C-alpha positions in Angstrom: -83.7 50.4 52.5 -80.6 48.2 52.2 -77.3 50.1 52.1 -73.9 49.1 50.7 -70.9 51.3 51.2 -68.0 50.3 48.9 -64.5 51.4 49.6 -62.5 48.6 47.9 -62.5 50.2 44.5 -64.2 53.5 43.6 -66.0 54.9 46.7 -69.7 54.2 46.1 -72.9 53.9 48.0 -75.8 51.7 46.8 -79.3 52.0 48.2 -81.5 49.0 47.4 -79.2 48.3 44.5 -79.2 51.8 43.1 -76.0 53.9 43.2 -76.4 57.1 45.1 -75.0 60.4 43.8 -72.0 61.1 46.1 -70.8 64.1 44.1 -67.2 64.9 43.3 -64.0 63.4 44.7 -63.6 65.6 47.7 -67.1 64.8 48.9 -66.4 61.1 48.4 -63.3 61.6 50.5 -65.5 62.9 53.4 -67.7 59.8 53.2 -64.6 57.5 53.1 -63.1 59.3 56.1 -66.2 58.5 58.1 -67.0 55.0 56.6 -63.7 53.4 57.5 -64.7 53.7 61.2 -68.5 53.2 61.2 -70.3 54.1 64.4 -67.2 56.0 65.7 -67.2 59.7 66.2 -64.5 61.6 64.1 -63.5 65.0 65.4 -63.8 68.0 63.1 -60.0 68.7 63.0 -59.3 65.0 62.4 -61.9 65.0 59.5 -60.2 68.0 58.0 -56.8 66.3 58.2 -58.2 63.1 56.6 -59.8 65.0 53.7 -57.2 67.7 53.0 -54.0 66.6 54.7 -51.6 69.5 55.4 -53.2 71.7 52.7 -56.7 72.5 54.0 -58.7 75.4 52.4 -58.4 78.8 54.1 -61.9 78.3 55.6 -62.4 74.5 56.0 -65.5 74.7 58.2 -68.0 75.9 55.5 -66.5 73.6 52.9 -66.8 70.6 55.2 -70.3 71.6 56.2 -71.3 71.8 52.6 -70.0 68.3 51.8 -71.7 66.8 54.8 -75.0 68.5 53.9 -74.9 67.1 50.4 -74.0 63.6 51.7 -77.0 63.7 54.0 -79.2 64.6 51.1 -77.8 61.7 49.1 -78.6 59.3 52.0 -81.9 60.9 53.1 -84.1 58.1 51.9 -82.0 55.4 53.6 -83.2 54.0 56.9 -80.1 52.0 57.6 -77.5 54.7 57.5 -77.3 58.2 59.0 -74.7 61.0 59.2 -74.9 62.2 62.7 -73.5 65.4 64.1 -72.3 65.3 67.7 -70.5 67.9 69.8 -67.3 68.7 67.8 -67.5 65.5 65.7 -69.4 63.5 63.1 -70.3 59.9 62.9 -71.6 57.6 60.2 -74.1 55.3 61.9 -74.5 52.1 59.9 -74.1 48.3 60.3 -70.4 47.7 59.9 -71.3 44.7 57.7 -72.6 47.2 55.1 -69.1 48.6 54.6 -67.1 46.3 52.3 -63.8 47.1 54.0 -65.1 46.0 57.4 -66.8 43.0 55.9 -63.6 42.0 54.2 -61.7 42.2 57.5 -64.4 40.1 59.3 -64.4 37.4 56.6 -60.6 37.2 56.6 -60.6 36.8 60.4 -63.3 34.1 60.1 -61.3 32.3 57.4 -58.2 32.2 59.6 -60.3 30.8 62.5 -62.0 28.1 60.4 -61.0 24.6 61.2 -61.3 23.1 57.7 -59.4 24.2 54.6 -62.5 23.9 52.5 -64.4 26.4 54.7 -61.3 28.6 54.9 -61.0 28.7 51.2 -64.7 29.6 50.7 -64.4 32.5 53.2 -61.2 33.8 51.6 -62.9 33.7 48.2 -65.9 35.7 49.6 -63.6 38.2 51.1 -61.4 38.8 48.1 -64.4 39.0 45.8 -65.3 42.3 47.5 -62.3 44.0 45.9 -63.2 45.8 42.6 -59.8 47.5 42.2 -57.4 49.4 44.5 -59.0 50.7 47.7 -60.3 54.3 47.5 -59.6 54.4 43.8 -59.3 58.0 42.4 -59.0 59.6 45.9 -55.5 61.0 46.6 -54.9 62.3 50.1 -52.0 61.4 52.4 -54.3 59.7 54.9 -56.2 57.7 52.4 -52.9 56.8 50.7 -51.5 55.3 53.9 -54.8 53.5 54.5 -54.8 52.2 51.0 -51.3 50.7 51.5 -52.4 48.9 54.7 -55.5 47.6 53.0 -53.5 46.3 50.0 -51.1 44.6 52.4 -54.0 42.9 54.1 -55.4 41.8 50.7 -52.0 40.4 49.7 -51.8 38.4 53.0 -55.3 37.1 52.5 -54.5 36.0 49.0 -51.4 34.1 50.3 -53.3 32.4 53.1 -56.0 31.5 50.6 -53.4 29.9 48.3 -52.0 27.9 51.2 -55.4 26.4 51.8 -55.9 25.6 48.1 -52.5 23.9 48.0 -53.3 21.8 51.1 -56.5 20.8 49.4 -54.6 19.6 46.3 -55.9 22.4 44.1 -52.6 23.9 43.1 -53.3 23.5 39.4 -56.1 25.9 39.6 -53.9 28.5 41.3 -51.2 28.6 38.6 -52.6 31.6 36.6 -53.2 33.6 39.7 -49.8 32.7 41.2 -48.0 33.5 37.9 -49.5 36.9 37.8 -48.7 37.6 41.5 -45.1 36.4 41.0 -44.7 38.7 38.0 -46.0 41.7 40.0 -43.9 40.8 43.1 -40.8 38.9 41.9 -39.0 39.2 45.2 -41.9 37.9 47.3 -40.6 34.6 48.6 -43.9 33.3 49.9 -45.5 33.8 46.5 -42.4 32.2 44.8 -42.6 29.2 47.1 -46.3 28.7 46.4 -45.7 28.9 42.7 -42.8 26.4 42.9 -45.1 24.0 44.8 -48.1 24.5 42.4 -46.0 23.9 39.3 -44.4 20.8 40.8 -47.7 19.3 42.0 -49.2 20.0 38.5 -46.4 17.8 37.0 -44.4 20.8 35.8 -41.3 20.0 37.9 -38.8 21.4 35.4 -40.6 24.8 35.4 -40.7 24.7 39.2 -37.0 24.2 39.4 -36.3 26.9 36.9 -38.6 29.4 38.7 -36.8 28.6 42.0 -33.4 29.4 40.4 -34.7 32.6 38.9 -35.9 33.8 42.2 -32.8 32.7 44.0 -30.7 34.7 41.6 -32.9 37.7 42.0 -32.6 37.6 45.8 -28.9 37.3 45.6 -28.4 40.0 42.9 -31.0 42.5 44.2 -31.0 42.0 48.0 -27.8 40.2 48.7 -29.6 37.4 50.5 -30.2 33.6 50.0 -33.7 32.2 49.9 -35.5 31.9 53.2 -37.0 28.9 54.9 -40.3 28.7 53.1 -38.8 28.9 49.7 -36.0 26.4 50.6 -38.7 24.0 51.9 -40.6 24.2 48.6 -37.4 23.5 46.8 -36.7 20.5 49.0 -40.1 19.1 48.2 -39.4 19.4 44.5 -36.2 17.5 44.9 -37.6 14.9 47.3 -37.9 12.0 44.8 -34.3 11.1 44.9 -32.8 9.9 41.7 -35.3 11.4 39.3 -33.7 12.9 36.1 -34.9 16.4 36.7 -33.7 16.4 40.4 -30.3 15.0 39.4 -29.9 17.5 36.6 -30.8 20.3 38.9 -28.3 19.2 41.6 -25.6 19.0 38.9 -26.3 22.6 37.9 -26.1 23.7 41.5 -22.7 22.0 41.9 -21.2 23.9 38.9 
């Protein structure tokens, strides 16, 4: 029976395409705490800390045993996954490729090793398509919160690397909607700003590219007290490269005021 363990969104398990009943949020926390490290034993105290943080129940052992028992029942018909108890610890035995978080990491690593940008772009697209929302959605524990922040950072870096590949392939026009949304969500992210400046310019929207550069430059100065870094300045130089063009000349005049 094929198994899919989904952590990049609501925590879910699918068995042969059918969603398993994982119970309430705390029980799904237990599954997530084991699934992030498939085939690795997790000690009892470590599992309690992952699920409850510094506010465990007065008697965590029976509570945890109950959750683990019900998870085993939910997975009882699956041949490709097992919840195994070992001395003082528990382990989720499953192909790591069945866990979307681990598959995402593998695909991103493969994309970065790929020699051609077309292959790189395809792998990044496959990796990012695994995300259905924020990681571990609806589960709020300190450990999962920290893990969520790391996963979201990895997602953001993968998106930026993907965009670099698309720009090198001359597909900047197709990235404009995505970059505009990311820039609005992260207005001080210089890498995203540089990518949007380049995409706008290469799509023939040079005036908008220059205006966006100026907006971000002012934000950086006003909010952080810094000037644009190397990547954003390089994007700006590319926009200005055709010497003598009216937009470039007007922009230099504005900078000189």
